[in-house]
N, C-alpha and C positions, 0 to 999 in steps of 0.2 A: 463349689458352688454346678460342676459337674457329677460332683458326688450327692448332691441333694437333687438336682435333673436324673438321674436312675433310677434312684431311690424312689422317684416321686413321677417317675412318666407316664407310666400310665393312664396315673390321676387327670395328670393336666392333659392330657389329652383325649381322655374323656371330658374333661371341663371344657376345650374349646372347641371340643365338637358339637357340645350341648347349647353353649353361647354363640357356634352359628348357627342352628335353628332357630334359635333367636332368634336373632338379625333378620332373618329369612321371615319367620314368622308376624314382624313387627311388619318388614317390609309388607306381605301384602296383607297386612292389617290395615295400612297407610291404604298403595290401591284401591280393597274395595270399600273406608273411607271417600275417597277421589272418587272414586264413579260412584258413588250417594250419593254425593255433593253435586254432582254432573246433575246426574237424573233429579235429582229436589227443584231443577232451575235457580232462579235470578231470588227465590224466597231465602232458598237455602243457601247459594251463596250469602246474604243479606248475613243471615245468625249465622253465619264461618265468621264470618267480619268483622261482628257482633266480639263476638268473642275469643280475637283475636287481638281485639281495642285495649279487651279485657287484661287478658294474658301480660301484654304490649307496658300497663300502666301498674301490676303490681311486679313487673322487671325496673321498671324506673325510681319506683320508690324501694330499693334492702332494707329488710329489719339490718341494722349496723350489726346485727349481732351477727352477721354470717360472712363478716368480714376481718372476725377473732381466733384465732387458732386453736384448737379445741385437739384432744386425741385422734375424734373422729378424725381429722385428718393426717395423719401419723397413719407409717403401718409397718409390722418387724419386717423380720430378720428370713424369714419366709414371704414373705409377701411379697417383700419385694424382688427374690431370688423369683419369681412366679412370675411378676412385669417383664421382669428382665425374657423372662422364655419366649410371652406372649408377644412384646414386643419385635423378635428376632421369629417368631411365626408368619407375623402381621405380615415383617420390613423383606424375609425372604422364602416364606414359601407363598401367601394370598397374596402377597403383588406384586412380587418379581419373578416367581414360579420358576429360584433361581433352584430351590434346591424342592429333596420330596424330606428329608430327615431332617427334624427338630433339630436330634444333638448335632445335626452339623448350620442348621443355623441358628446357634447358638452361639456356637464356637466362634463362626465368623462374624456374628455380632463383637462378640468379647473380645476377639484381636486385630479388627479392622476394622469397628465404629472404634469401640471405647477404652482400651487401653493406651489406643499414644493418645490419645485427649485427656489420661485419666492425671490428675493435679499427685506433682510427689514433693514430698517434700519431712520437714526429720519430727516430725510430734508424732507419727506409728508407733513411741515405747509409749506414751504419754498419753493414746488415744483409746491402744491396746489396755492400757490399766480403767480410764474409762466406764467401758463398753464392760466389765470384768461386772460378775453375777452381784458382787455387796456394794461397789458402786452405784451400778442400777437397782439395788433395793433402796437404797436413804433416795436417789436422787425420783424414786417412783414414789416416796413416799410426802415428796416436797413440790412434786410435778401440779397439784391445783394453783398455788401459791405465787411456783414462778410462771405458769401462762394467765395468771394475769401482772404476773408484772414487765411479763412480754407485750400484753396484750397494749399494754397504760401507754411502753416509751417505744412500737411501733407504731412509724406514724406514716413511715414512709411508703409512695404508690408505686408501680413499676407502671400500671397500668390504669389505664379508668380500671372501672374494676373491678380491680386486683386485690387481693390479699393486701391489710399490709404488712410490710415487714419491717424491719429496723434497718437504719443505719448508724455508722458512727457517731455522729451525732448523738443519738438515741441514747446509747452505748452508755458514751458517758457522761449526759442528764441521769440516765436508771444511778449507778455506781453513787454519782453526786447527794443526789438525792434520799438516799440510803443512809449516804453517810461513810461511804464504808472508801475515799478519798483518801490517802495522808500519805506519808512521803516516800511510804514504800509502795507504797500505788498509788502513784498519782498521774496527770493526764496521759501521757506519755505511754508508761505502761499499758493501763488501761485501750490507748489507741497501740497497742502489739498485740497485744488480744484480741481488739476486734481482726485486726489484719490477719492475723493464726487460723483464729478457726471459720472466717466468713469461708463463703466460696471464694477461690480465686477468682473465678471470672466475671462476679458482679461488685458492686461497692455495699452490699447489701446484707442484711443476718439472717435467717432462717430462724424461729423457735429449735428447731433438731443443732443450729452448731450454737447457738447461743447456753442451749442449756450443754456445752460442752466446755464452754468462754467461762459456766457458771463456773465448773469445776477450778480450772485457770485461777481461775478468782480467788477459791478455795484457800490455792493453795500459795497465795502470795501472804495472803491474809493471816494461816499458819501454816508458818515452811519448817517447821520440826521433822523431817527426813527421819525422823525412826519409828513416829507413827502412823499406817497401813492411810492412804490416801481414804478410805471412808467413813475412817477415823476423823480426819480434819476434815471432809466433809461436811462430818454430823457435826459438830463441833463448829464448825463457821456459820451453816443453819443455825444451830442453838442460838451460840453466844452474840454471835453477832447481825446476822441478816434476818430471819424472822421477828424478834423483836421491832426490831428499825421496820419491817412494813407495819407489824401489830402500831406500831407507836401512827403511821403515815396514814 
């Protein structure tokens, strides 16, 4: 994380400055619009109210597609680290003025806010394999179909208007409908996989968790330890999962 920050420090600081200027421009624009509306008198206010009503009407009936997971909602590793830098800047420089140096703010965010709350589990070695380039290449090829599979069984809502997420029941139904469960991968094993890969602090699974869990299911169905993980995953997709998805 620190290597990434120092190699892109100037670029990130420039982006932050541009974002600050853009926020100031929008505030000035909003203030000008407010003054123009006040100068227009009651007629202007009436027109504004009508526009607000139209906006509320469109929000009240959102397109269901907006609640489905797509690649547009995913970020890569570099974007995630950049997000941490921006959070550190907002929390410890912009808001509290505790530091003036972004690297100090980032260090404090990691050591004070993130690491004490970070979850530790015994699946780190397996997850390292999942995030290897060969395995990710297989997942990327299958991602459109995996995304549709997730969206079909992700029916749990954490709040009104929130995107649907996958509960343990949805995860179980997913593999039952795909005819993947059997004596080696029963209800208990599927539930254990769900518990291992979901967010430890929440009773549901996001798409990124689901994709990792799919690899664990593949290992159950293709248990040969002498084949590399990407080969076992590819065989699972080609022989067991994708033909059944096509049949459904």
